[in-house]
C-alpha positions, 0 to 999 in steps of 0.5 A: 500500500502506498499513500500519496498526499498532494499539496500546492494547489490554489487560486492563481491568475492566468499567466501565473505559476504554481508548483504541486507536490506529492509526497509518497509513503513507503520504501520503494519510491524510486522504483515507481513511475509517477504520474500526474492527472487532472479532472475538470468538472464534468470531464474525465480524468486526463493524463498530464505528465509522467516520470520514470523511477530514476527521473531521467525520462518524462512525458507530457500531454501535448497541451502541457508541453513547454508549460509544465515540468514534472520532476522528482526527489527520490530522497524525499519520496516526492514528485513535483509538477511545476506549472507555468503560464497557467490558463483558465482551462487548466482549472481542475483537481490535480492527482498524483498516482503510482505505477508499480510496473515499468516505463511502457504504459503510463498515460491511462488511469488504469496504468496506476495502482494508487492515487492521492486525494487531489488538490484543486487548482483554479486559474482565473481569467 
């Protein structure tokens, strides 16, 4: 069992920045692929970004490339999502998730075994 706790959400104006954090419990954090997803009201949960266990491979949804950066600190069991140039359409609940298998499939929610409770990000226009 892995427990995840997200933080760092809030209200920001369009063009602003936020950094989300996700702290994980357990001893094998560096073995896990970590992902960020988001869910806007009335919509399904969508892939945002993922990072492999070593932190040397990342991937992003097209609409986030160049604006969002995923990173991790394995010594702190924490994954981050730096979000810049935020837009009102980025408003959503953001979730981090753990994938216990390898870096071969990570864009779908069913690829992940554990989820955090989510943190709200609201971008005003």
